[in-house]
N, C-alpha and C positions, 0 to 999 in steps of 0.2 A: 826454445821448445815447452809448452805448457802441457802439464797433464791432469785432467780436471777429473776427479769423485764426487758422483752425487750420495747422497744417502737421507733416508726420513721419509721415504714414501710409501705407503699403506693405503688398507680401507678405513674410510670413515665414514659416518651416517652424515647426511646433508645436514648442513647449519654447525659441522664441527671445525677444527681446527687441523692444520698439520703446520711443520717446520721443518722445510727441505735445508742440508747442507751440502756443500761443494767446497771439498778441500784439492787444494791445489798444491801442485809441486812447481818449484823454480822461487828463482830468487827476487823476481821478474814481475809478481803477482801484482804489484801496486800498479803498474805502468799500463794495465791493460783495464781497459771498461771489459766488466760483466754481465753477462745477461744471460736470463733461462726463457726460455721457448717450451712449447711442450705440442705436442702431435698424439692428435686423436687417429682411429683405427678410420684409414679413408679419407684422413684429411689432410693437408698440406700441413707442413710445421708452423707453427705460431706463436708470435713475440708475446713474453707475458711482462718482462721485466727488466730494466737495465740498470746497474749504477756506474757513475763516472768512477774516473781511477783515483779522485782525492773523497768519494762517499756522498760530494758536497750535491749531487743533482743525480735526480731520480725521473723513473719514464714508467709509462704504466697505459695499456690498452682501457678503452672505456671499461673495455670487458670486465678487469678483476680491478680496476680504481677505486679504493677507498676498502677493499678486502684483501688484499695481498701489499705486503711490505718488503722489499729486496734490501739487505744492508750488508755490509763487508767488515770482516775483522782482519787488516792488515797486517796486526802481529800474530794472528795462527793461520794466513795464510787461507782465510775459508769465506766464502759470500753464501747468506741465507737468504730462503723466501718463507717470508711469513704468511702462510694462506688461513684466513678466516673467513667464517659464513660462506662455508664450500658447496656447490653447489652441484647436482649430477653432472653437468655441460662441462665441471671443469674434468671431471675423468679425463684422462689421456697420462704418456710416459713425457716427463720433466726432463727437458736437458740444461746444462749450464751450459757456457757458452763462452768463452774469450775474443774480445778484442782489441787491435790497438787505434780504434777510430768509436769515436763517440755514433754510436750507429745500432738502429734496431732493425735493420736487414740480414736476415740469417746468413747469407753468402758472404756476408760481411766478415764472419766470425772467424778466427781461422781455428779455432782447439775448440772443442765439446768432448763432455761426458757420456759416458756410457748409458745414462738416464736411469731414471727411475718413476715405480708404474705406481700412481696416484687414482685411486678408484674410491667414488663417491658413492655412496648407494643412498635411494628415495627411500 
């Protein structure tokens, strides 16, 4: 079992930055691919970023590539999402998730946090 708790969301103006954190419980954190997803009202959950177990590989969709950076600190059992140059269309609830596969598909993630709201004003 892995429990995930996100933090760091909030209200920011367009062009600003936020850093989300996801603290994981359990001794097996380093064996999971970690991902970030987001969901805006009325829309499907969308892949935002993923990082491999070693941290050596990261994955992003074109919509956030070059603006968002995912990283992980195994000593702290924490994964981060640094978000720069934020746009109003980035507004959503952001979720952290863990998977035993290297995957970008939400259904393949076994564990999810409760989500943190990010609102970008224009």
